[in-house]
N, C-alpha and C positions, 0 to 999 in steps of 0.2 A: 129375362124379364125384370130383374132388378139390377142397380148399381149401387153398390156401396164406397160411398167416399171415406176412407179411414182417415182418420187423423189423428193418429195418438205417437206421440214424441219420441216414446218407449216402448214400442207395443213389444218387442220380444220379452219385456220384463213386465209386462201388462198380464195377469192373470185371469182377469176377467174379461178383458177386450178380446184375447186369445181364443179363450173359450167359446164367446159369440162368434168370430169369425170361423171358427173350425165347424161351429154347427149350422151355421147359414150354408157353408161350402158343403157341408155334408148330407144338406137337405134336397140335393138334386132338384133344385128350382130353378139352375142356369143362370147364379149369379155372379155378377162380373165386381171386382173388389180391385180398389184403385187405392194402394197406400202411399199416401201423399207424401211421408219422409222418406219411403225409398224412392219414388218416382223425383222430386224434389229437395233434395237433403238442403240445396242452397236456396229455398224458397223462391227459385225461379223459374215459376210454372209455367208449362207450354199451353196458353191459352186454347189454340185452336184443338190441340188432343182433347183438352179437356172439355170443351164445346163437343164436338164430337161424340164423346162418350156420351154425355148428357141427352143429345140427341138420338142416340140408338135404344135409349131406355123410356118406358113409361114411368117408372117409378124410380126416386133418387132417395136412397137412405144415406144419413150422415151417421157414421158412429165415430165416437170420440168420449173422450174422458171430460168431465165438467170441472173447469179448471177455474178459478176466480170468478165463479157465477157466470162462465161466458164457455166460448169455444178457444181450443188451442189456438194461439196465433197464426200458425199455418192454413188453418180453416177459414180466419177470418181473411188472411191474405188470398187465400182461393176463392172466396166471395168477392172480394174487391176487384179481382180481376180477370175472373172467369164469367161473373153476369154483370158482363159491359152493359153499357148503352147503345142500344140498337140490339142488342141480342136478348138481354131478359127485364128488360123497360125500354122505353121510348117509343115514339110512332110507328117503328118498325119492331121492336123488341118483344115479341111476342114466340119466341121460338121454345119458350118454356110453357107455354100457357097449355093448362090441364093437365101436365106432369103431375105426379104425386110428388109431395116433399115429406118426407119424416125423419124427424130426427132422434137418433137410438143412443142415450148416452150411461155412462155411469159415473155414479157419485161416491166419493169416500167416505165421506160424512155420515153419520147416522140419521134417518129419517126425523127425529123427535129436534133436529138441529134448525129444523127449516120450518120454523111456525114464528109467531108473533114473540114468543118469549124464548124463543131457541138463539143459539149464537147467530144464526143468518137470518132472522128477523121475519122472512117473508119463506111462501111455499113456494119448493122449486119451480113451477109453472109460472110463476111471476118473471123467474128470469128467462124466461124462454120468449119474451114478446117480441125483442129483436128477430127472433128467428121467424115468427109466427108473421110479421109483418113484410120480411123478406120473401116469402113464399107468397105473401099477397100481392106484393107490390110485381112480383114478376108471374102474375096470374096463374100460379101453380094451386094445386089442393093440399092444403095445409091437413096433415094428420097429426093428431096429437100425439105427440113423442112418447115415448118409450123408454123408461130407465129405471134403474134400480140404485138403493142405498146400500152402501156398507161393500164396498170393494177394497178397500184398504187395511190390510194388517199392520199399519201402524195405528190407525183405529179401533183397532182391537179386534178384529174380524179374523176368523180362522179358515185356513186354505178351504176345509170342507164348506164352510157357509158362503164363501165367495164362490167356490164351486156350484153348489145347489143354485143362489140366487143368479148366477151367470148363466145357467142351462134352463131355469126358469123363463129369464128374461130371453132367450133367444126363441125358447116355445112360441112365447105372445109375441114375439118379430116374425117367425115364421107363419104363425096362424094370421098374421095383419098382412102379411106380404101374399098368403093364398088367398085371403077374402078380397083385396085390393085386383088380384089376377083373375078371380071370379067375376067382380064386377066389372073388370076390361072385358072379360069374352062376352057378357051379356050385352054390351054396347057395340059388338061388332058386327 
């Protein structure tokens, strides 16, 4: 049903992202996960393999940690080479048209830092305009991102708090995917 493009540079040590992926895989929704760092540790992305995977799914989930107000470098590289001219855009670039684009990410810092007087000055969704525009430019259906704050023990969150939040995040993500699947079935 859904393809998950996992872009975490240190996935084995990511408490929150591991829980999210485990919950997705245990949901019996037929989810395919492509871990970019396992597949391409040298960043030499197999464009055709990635495009083939995209064509086989209706919903694409991008799972990653929020790094410096954006996505990790490997995911940016992935977009740069996979969403190429005449595939994702251009006069014949309609291969992703109508597919669902859903960003699912984790944010280490607390929510109160993402406001006008906070450390980061802007709400988290203000930093997502680039991915929203990417989806629109590729004629995809942009689904509002699913994310949560407080994924870092360095920021003072306990393992229990992170686990609870990651499981709640997973539930919201699974519910969203189920709803997208229901919508797809009604259009067939």
